[in-house]
PyMOL CGO cylinders between C-alpha atoms (Angstrom):
from pymol import cmd
from pymol.cgo import CYLINDER

trace = [
    CYLINDER, -49.16, -22.70, 21.23, -51.51, -22.61, 18.89, 0.3, 1, 1, 1, 1, 1, 1,
    CYLINDER, -51.51, -22.61, 18.89, -54.37, -25.21, 18.50, 0.3, 1, 1, 1, 1, 1, 1,
    CYLINDER, -54.37, -25.21, 18.50, -56.68, -27.02, 16.19, 0.3, 1, 1, 1, 1, 1, 1,
    CYLINDER, -56.68, -27.02, 16.19, -58.69, -29.10, 16.49, 0.3, 1, 1, 1, 1, 1, 1,
    CYLINDER, -58.69, -29.10, 16.49, -60.59, -31.97, 13.57, 0.3, 1, 1, 1, 1, 1, 1,
    CYLINDER, -60.59, -31.97, 13.57, -61.58, -35.35, 12.72, 0.3, 1, 1, 1, 1, 1, 1,
    CYLINDER, -61.58, -35.35, 12.72, -58.47, -37.60, 12.45, 0.3, 1, 1, 1, 1, 1, 1,
    CYLINDER, -58.47, -37.60, 12.45, -59.25, -38.73, 9.20, 0.3, 1, 1, 1, 1, 1, 1,
    CYLINDER, -59.25, -38.73, 9.20, -59.42, -42.78, 9.04, 0.3, 1, 1, 1, 1, 1, 1,
    CYLINDER, -59.42, -42.78, 9.04, -56.09, -43.53, 7.36, 0.3, 1, 1, 1, 1, 1, 1,
    CYLINDER, -56.09, -43.53, 7.36, -54.34, -41.88, 10.22, 0.3, 1, 1, 1, 1, 1, 1,
    CYLINDER, -54.34, -41.88, 10.22, -56.53, -43.49, 13.41, 0.3, 1, 1, 1, 1, 1, 1,
    CYLINDER, -56.53, -43.49, 13.41, -53.12, -45.33, 14.79, 0.3, 1, 1, 1, 1, 1, 1,
    CYLINDER, -53.12, -45.33, 14.79, -51.08, -41.73, 15.16, 0.3, 1, 1, 1, 1, 1, 1,
    CYLINDER, -51.08, -41.73, 15.16, -53.55, -41.19, 18.33, 0.3, 1, 1, 1, 1, 1, 1,
    CYLINDER, -53.55, -41.19, 18.33, -53.25, -45.31, 20.40, 0.3, 1, 1, 1, 1, 1, 1,
    CYLINDER, -53.25, -45.31, 20.40, -49.80, -43.44, 22.48, 0.3, 1, 1, 1, 1, 1, 1,
    CYLINDER, -49.80, -43.44, 22.48, -52.16, -41.09, 23.76, 0.3, 1, 1, 1, 1, 1, 1,
    CYLINDER, -52.16, -41.09, 23.76, -54.49, -43.75, 24.17, 0.3, 1, 1, 1, 1, 1, 1,
    CYLINDER, -54.49, -43.75, 24.17, -51.72, -45.62, 25.57, 0.3, 1, 1, 1, 1, 1, 1,
    CYLINDER, -51.72, -45.62, 25.57, -51.11, -43.28, 28.34, 0.3, 1, 1, 1, 1, 1, 1,
    CYLINDER, -51.11, -43.28, 28.34, -55.00, -43.22, 29.41, 0.3, 1, 1, 1, 1, 1, 1,
    CYLINDER, -55.00, -43.22, 29.41, -55.23, -47.28, 29.13, 0.3, 1, 1, 1, 1, 1, 1,
    CYLINDER, -55.23, -47.28, 29.13, -55.93, -48.41, 32.58, 0.3, 1, 1, 1, 1, 1, 1,
    CYLINDER, -55.93, -48.41, 32.58, -56.39, -51.72, 31.31, 0.3, 1, 1, 1, 1, 1, 1,
    CYLINDER, -56.39, -51.72, 31.31, -53.20, -52.63, 30.12, 0.3, 1, 1, 1, 1, 1, 1,
    CYLINDER, -53.20, -52.63, 30.12, -54.12, -53.46, 26.83, 0.3, 1, 1, 1, 1, 1, 1,
    CYLINDER, -54.12, -53.46, 26.83, -51.23, -53.92, 25.24, 0.3, 1, 1, 1, 1, 1, 1,
    CYLINDER, -51.23, -53.92, 25.24, -50.42, -51.38, 21.97, 0.3, 1, 1, 1, 1, 1, 1,
    CYLINDER, -50.42, -51.38, 21.97, -50.78, -54.34, 19.01, 0.3, 1, 1, 1, 1, 1, 1,
    CYLINDER, -50.78, -54.34, 19.01, -54.10, -55.07, 20.51, 0.3, 1, 1, 1, 1, 1, 1,
    CYLINDER, -54.10, -55.07, 20.51, -55.17, -51.34, 20.64, 0.3, 1, 1, 1, 1, 1, 1,
    CYLINDER, -55.17, -51.34, 20.64, -54.08, -50.37, 16.56, 0.3, 1, 1, 1, 1, 1, 1,
    CYLINDER, -54.08, -50.37, 16.56, -56.06, -53.93, 16.13, 0.3, 1, 1, 1, 1, 1, 1,
    CYLINDER, -56.06, -53.93, 16.13, -59.33, -52.22, 17.57, 0.3, 1, 1, 1, 1, 1, 1,
    CYLINDER, -59.33, -52.22, 17.57, -58.83, -49.06, 16.55, 0.3, 1, 1, 1, 1, 1, 1,
    CYLINDER, -58.83, -49.06, 16.55, -58.72, -50.43, 13.37, 0.3, 1, 1, 1, 1, 1, 1,
    CYLINDER, -58.72, -50.43, 13.37, -61.93, -52.12, 13.61, 0.3, 1, 1, 1, 1, 1, 1,
    CYLINDER, -61.93, -52.12, 13.61, -63.63, -48.95, 15.50, 0.3, 1, 1, 1, 1, 1, 1,
    CYLINDER, -63.63, -48.95, 15.50, -62.79, -47.01, 12.91, 0.3, 1, 1, 1, 1, 1, 1,
    CYLINDER, -62.79, -47.01, 12.91, -65.24, -48.72, 10.14, 0.3, 1, 1, 1, 1, 1, 1,
    CYLINDER, -65.24, -48.72, 10.14, -67.88, -48.83, 12.43, 0.3, 1, 1, 1, 1, 1, 1,
    CYLINDER, -67.88, -48.83, 12.43, -69.71, -45.40, 13.85, 0.3, 1, 1, 1, 1, 1, 1,
    CYLINDER, -69.71, -45.40, 13.85, -67.08, -43.76, 15.27, 0.3, 1, 1, 1, 1, 1, 1,
    CYLINDER, -67.08, -43.76, 15.27, -64.64, -40.49, 14.93, 0.3, 1, 1, 1, 1, 1, 1,
    CYLINDER, -64.64, -40.49, 14.93, -61.82, -39.32, 16.24, 0.3, 1, 1, 1, 1, 1, 1,
    CYLINDER, -61.82, -39.32, 16.24, -61.30, -36.53, 17.46, 0.3, 1, 1, 1, 1, 1, 1,
    CYLINDER, -61.30, -36.53, 17.46, -57.99, -34.93, 18.18, 0.3, 1, 1, 1, 1, 1, 1,
    CYLINDER, -57.99, -34.93, 18.18, -55.97, -31.85, 19.42, 0.3, 1, 1, 1, 1, 1, 1,
    CYLINDER, -55.97, -31.85, 19.42, -53.20, -30.85, 17.10, 0.3, 1, 1, 1, 1, 1, 1,
    CYLINDER, -53.20, -30.85, 17.10, -50.63, -28.66, 18.00, 0.3, 1, 1, 1, 1, 1, 1,
    CYLINDER, -50.63, -28.66, 18.00, -48.63, -28.32, 15.53, 0.3, 1, 1, 1, 1, 1, 1,
    CYLINDER, -48.63, -28.32, 15.53, -48.10, -31.41, 13.77, 0.3, 1, 1, 1, 1, 1, 1,
    CYLINDER, -48.10, -31.41, 13.77, -48.57, -33.32, 16.78, 0.3, 1, 1, 1, 1, 1, 1,
    CYLINDER, -48.57, -33.32, 16.78, -51.29, -34.80, 18.26, 0.3, 1, 1, 1, 1, 1, 1,
    CYLINDER, -51.29, -34.80, 18.26, -51.97, -33.60, 21.99, 0.3, 1, 1, 1, 1, 1, 1,
    CYLINDER, -51.97, -33.60, 21.99, -55.47, -34.11, 22.47, 0.3, 1, 1, 1, 1, 1, 1,
    CYLINDER, -55.47, -34.11, 22.47, -58.06, -37.04, 21.62, 0.3, 1, 1, 1, 1, 1, 1,
    CYLINDER, -58.06, -37.04, 21.62, -61.59, -38.18, 21.69, 0.3, 1, 1, 1, 1, 1, 1,
    CYLINDER, -61.59, -38.18, 21.69, -63.54, -40.97, 20.43, 0.3, 1, 1, 1, 1, 1, 1,
    CYLINDER, -63.54, -40.97, 20.43, -67.04, -40.05, 19.32, 0.3, 1, 1, 1, 1, 1, 1,
    CYLINDER, -67.04, -40.05, 19.32, -69.61, -42.82, 19.12, 0.3, 1, 1, 1, 1, 1, 1,
    CYLINDER, -69.61, -42.82, 19.12, -73.08, -41.80, 17.07, 0.3, 1, 1, 1, 1, 1, 1,
    CYLINDER, -73.08, -41.80, 17.07, -76.14, -43.37, 17.71, 0.3, 1, 1, 1, 1, 1, 1,
    CYLINDER, -76.14, -43.37, 17.71, -79.79, -42.85, 18.23, 0.3, 1, 1, 1, 1, 1, 1,
    CYLINDER, -79.79, -42.85, 18.23, -81.23, -44.00, 21.67, 0.3, 1, 1, 1, 1, 1, 1,
    CYLINDER, -81.23, -44.00, 21.67, -84.57, -44.60, 22.81, 0.3, 1, 1, 1, 1, 1, 1,
    CYLINDER, -84.57, -44.60, 22.81, -83.81, -41.86, 25.94, 0.3, 1, 1, 1, 1, 1, 1,
    CYLINDER, -83.81, -41.86, 25.94, -82.09, -39.30, 24.09, 0.3, 1, 1, 1, 1, 1, 1,
    CYLINDER, -82.09, -39.30, 24.09, -82.59, -39.59, 20.44, 0.3, 1, 1, 1, 1, 1, 1,
    CYLINDER, -82.59, -39.59, 20.44, -79.68, -39.17, 18.29, 0.3, 1, 1, 1, 1, 1, 1,
    CYLINDER, -79.68, -39.17, 18.29, -76.63, -39.21, 20.14, 0.3, 1, 1, 1, 1, 1, 1,
    CYLINDER, -76.63, -39.21, 20.14, -72.66, -39.19, 20.37, 0.3, 1, 1, 1, 1, 1, 1,
    CYLINDER, -72.66, -39.19, 20.37, -70.97, -41.10, 22.69, 0.3, 1, 1, 1, 1, 1, 1,
    CYLINDER, -70.97, -41.10, 22.69, -67.66, -39.17, 23.96, 0.3, 1, 1, 1, 1, 1, 1,
    CYLINDER, -67.66, -39.17, 23.96, -65.15, -41.99, 24.97, 0.3, 1, 1, 1, 1, 1, 1,
    CYLINDER, -65.15, -41.99, 24.97, -61.21, -41.83, 26.24, 0.3, 1, 1, 1, 1, 1, 1,
    CYLINDER, -61.21, -41.83, 26.24, -60.85, -38.07, 26.33, 0.3, 1, 1, 1, 1, 1, 1,
    CYLINDER, -60.85, -38.07, 26.33, -56.95, -37.48, 26.99, 0.3, 1, 1, 1, 1, 1, 1,
    CYLINDER, -56.95, -37.48, 26.99, -54.35, -34.47, 26.17, 0.3, 1, 1, 1, 1, 1, 1,
    CYLINDER, -54.35, -34.47, 26.17, -51.07, -34.86, 26.58, 0.3, 1, 1, 1, 1, 1, 1,
    CYLINDER, -51.07, -34.86, 26.58, -50.18, -33.59, 30.25, 0.3, 1, 1, 1, 1, 1, 1,
    CYLINDER, -50.18, -33.59, 30.25, -47.72, -30.89, 28.84, 0.3, 1, 1, 1, 1, 1, 1,
    CYLINDER, -47.72, -30.89, 28.84, -50.92, -29.27, 27.71, 0.3, 1, 1, 1, 1, 1, 1,
    CYLINDER, -50.92, -29.27, 27.71, -53.47, -29.03, 30.54, 0.3, 1, 1, 1, 1, 1, 1,
    CYLINDER, -53.47, -29.03, 30.54, -54.47, -26.51, 32.67, 0.3, 1, 1, 1, 1, 1, 1,
    CYLINDER, -54.47, -26.51, 32.67, -54.69, -24.00, 30.24, 0.3, 1, 1, 1, 1, 1, 1,
    CYLINDER, -54.69, -24.00, 30.24, -58.32, -24.34, 29.62, 0.3, 1, 1, 1, 1, 1, 1,
    CYLINDER, -58.32, -24.34, 29.62, -57.95, -26.55, 26.29, 0.3, 1, 1, 1, 1, 1, 1,
    CYLINDER, -57.95, -26.55, 26.29, -60.28, -29.31, 27.26, 0.3, 1, 1, 1, 1, 1, 1,
    CYLINDER, -60.28, -29.31, 27.26, -63.28, -26.77, 27.40, 0.3, 1, 1, 1, 1, 1, 1,
    CYLINDER, -63.28, -26.77, 27.40, -62.41, -25.30, 24.01, 0.3, 1, 1, 1, 1, 1, 1,
    CYLINDER, -62.41, -25.30, 24.01, -61.99, -29.14, 22.78, 0.3, 1, 1, 1, 1, 1, 1,
    CYLINDER, -61.99, -29.14, 22.78, -65.61, -29.91, 24.24, 0.3, 1, 1, 1, 1, 1, 1,
    CYLINDER, -65.61, -29.91, 24.24, -66.94, -26.28, 22.83, 0.3, 1, 1, 1, 1, 1, 1,
    CYLINDER, -66.94, -26.28, 22.83, -65.56, -27.77, 19.31, 0.3, 1, 1, 1, 1, 1, 1,
    CYLINDER, -65.56, -27.77, 19.31, -66.99, -31.24, 20.06, 0.3, 1, 1, 1, 1, 1, 1,
    CYLINDER, -66.99, -31.24, 20.06, -70.57, -30.02, 20.81, 0.3, 1, 1, 1, 1, 1, 1,
    CYLINDER, -70.57, -30.02, 20.81, -70.63, -27.41, 17.75, 0.3, 1, 1, 1, 1, 1, 1,
    CYLINDER, -70.63, -27.41, 17.75, -69.67, -30.61, 15.92, 0.3, 1, 1, 1, 1, 1, 1,
    CYLINDER, -69.67, -30.61, 15.92, -72.11, -32.79, 16.77, 0.3, 1, 1, 1, 1, 1, 1,
    CYLINDER, -72.11, -32.79, 16.77, -74.96, -30.46, 16.94, 0.3, 1, 1, 1, 1, 1, 1,
    CYLINDER, -74.96, -30.46, 16.94, -73.90, -29.89, 12.81, 0.3, 1, 1, 1, 1, 1, 1,
    CYLINDER, -73.90, -29.89, 12.81, -74.52, -34.05, 12.65, 0.3, 1, 1, 1, 1, 1, 1,
    CYLINDER, -74.52, -34.05, 12.65, -77.80, -33.72, 14.35, 0.3, 1, 1, 1, 1, 1, 1,
    CYLINDER, -77.80, -33.72, 14.35, -77.01, -35.19, 18.04, 0.3, 1, 1, 1, 1, 1, 1,
    CYLINDER, -77.01, -35.19, 18.04, -79.49, -33.74, 20.71, 0.3, 1, 1, 1, 1, 1, 1,
    CYLINDER, -79.49, -33.74, 20.71, -77.13, -35.23, 23.63, 0.3, 1, 1, 1, 1, 1, 1,
    CYLINDER, -77.13, -35.23, 23.63, -73.88, -36.29, 24.39, 0.3, 1, 1, 1, 1, 1, 1,
    CYLINDER, -73.88, -36.29, 24.39, -72.99, -38.96, 26.90, 0.3, 1, 1, 1, 1, 1, 1,
    CYLINDER, -72.99, -38.96, 26.90, -69.86, -40.28, 28.29, 0.3, 1, 1, 1, 1, 1, 1,
    CYLINDER, -69.86, -40.28, 28.29, -68.13, -43.06, 30.49, 0.3, 1, 1, 1, 1, 1, 1,
    CYLINDER, -68.13, -43.06, 30.49, -65.39, -41.19, 33.22, 0.3, 1, 1, 1, 1, 1, 1,
    CYLINDER, -65.39, -41.19, 33.22, -63.45, -44.21, 35.08, 0.3, 1, 1, 1, 1, 1, 1,
    CYLINDER, -63.45, -44.21, 35.08, -64.60, -43.75, 38.91, 0.3, 1, 1, 1, 1, 1, 1,
    CYLINDER, -64.60, -43.75, 38.91, -60.70, -42.52, 40.44, 0.3, 1, 1, 1, 1, 1, 1,
    CYLINDER, -60.70, -42.52, 40.44, -60.60, -39.94, 38.13, 0.3, 1, 1, 1, 1, 1, 1,
    CYLINDER, -60.60, -39.94, 38.13, -61.91, -37.38, 39.86, 0.3, 1, 1, 1, 1, 1, 1,
    CYLINDER, -61.91, -37.38, 39.86, -60.40, -34.64, 37.79, 0.3, 1, 1, 1, 1, 1, 1,
    CYLINDER, -60.40, -34.64, 37.79, -62.80, -35.62, 34.87, 0.3, 1, 1, 1, 1, 1, 1,
    CYLINDER, -62.80, -35.62, 34.87, -65.60, -35.50, 37.36, 0.3, 1, 1, 1, 1, 1, 1,
    CYLINDER, -65.60, -35.50, 37.36, -64.94, -32.01, 38.50, 0.3, 1, 1, 1, 1, 1, 1,
    CYLINDER, -64.94, -32.01, 38.50, -65.06, -31.35, 34.64, 0.3, 1, 1, 1, 1, 1, 1,
    CYLINDER, -65.06, -31.35, 34.64, -67.97, -32.87, 33.73, 0.3, 1, 1, 1, 1, 1, 1,
    CYLINDER, -67.97, -32.87, 33.73, -70.01, -31.29, 36.06, 0.3, 1, 1, 1, 1, 1, 1,
    CYLINDER, -70.01, -31.29, 36.06, -68.46, -27.94, 35.14, 0.3, 1, 1, 1, 1, 1, 1,
    CYLINDER, -68.46, -27.94, 35.14, -69.50, -28.67, 31.91, 0.3, 1, 1, 1, 1, 1, 1,
    CYLINDER, -69.50, -28.67, 31.91, -72.92, -29.98, 33.01, 0.3, 1, 1, 1, 1, 1, 1,
    CYLINDER, -72.92, -29.98, 33.01, -73.43, -32.88, 32.82, 0.3, 1, 1, 1, 1, 1, 1,
    CYLINDER, -73.43, -32.88, 32.82, -75.24, -35.10, 35.51, 0.3, 1, 1, 1, 1, 1, 1,
    CYLINDER, -75.24, -35.10, 35.51, -74.59, -38.77, 36.27, 0.3, 1, 1, 1, 1, 1, 1,
    CYLINDER, -74.59, -38.77, 36.27, -77.72, -40.87, 35.70, 0.3, 1, 1, 1, 1, 1, 1,
    CYLINDER, -77.72, -40.87, 35.70, -76.63, -44.09, 35.76, 0.3, 1, 1, 1, 1, 1, 1,
    CYLINDER, -76.63, -44.09, 35.76, -73.57, -46.92, 36.54, 0.3, 1, 1, 1, 1, 1, 1,
    CYLINDER, -73.57, -46.92, 36.54, -71.74, -47.79, 34.04, 0.3, 1, 1, 1, 1, 1, 1,
    CYLINDER, -71.74, -47.79, 34.04, -71.49, -52.27, 34.09, 0.3, 1, 1, 1, 1, 1, 1,
    CYLINDER, -71.49, -52.27, 34.09, -68.52, -54.23, 32.47, 0.3, 1, 1, 1, 1, 1, 1,
    CYLINDER, -68.52, -54.23, 32.47, -68.86, -58.21, 32.10, 0.3, 1, 1, 1, 1, 1, 1,
    CYLINDER, -68.86, -58.21, 32.10, -65.75, -59.92, 30.09, 0.3, 1, 1, 1, 1, 1, 1,
    CYLINDER, -65.75, -59.92, 30.09, -66.92, -62.91, 28.60, 0.3, 1, 1, 1, 1, 1, 1,
]
cmd.load_cgo(trace, "trace")
């Protein structure tokens, strides 16, 4: 299989919603996901994708900011690779591409959150050199 990595054009952002729906532990409707992605793309957000030919088989959001403790940083968000394309080293290749891309944009650090119950992701991120620095809290208003 031939894979390629790129930042998806803002006009194509809704193409990632079907993959993000599979990751959706909060049972957010497709319509709400689409509304939120259209809003996100207007902020400091970019979306990296994995293509297999013309099909989007992987997705990763990138939130850019400057943090007092880390400098210019990117927060990796909603990482998902279709089940049929896992176990082939694709995640490692994707993250290498992401690291190279964000370094070109001046980022000094990469941060992320992962669900507590997502044990396979923990192993992957440990192997990528990530360290746990804290807890992520959420309060709905």
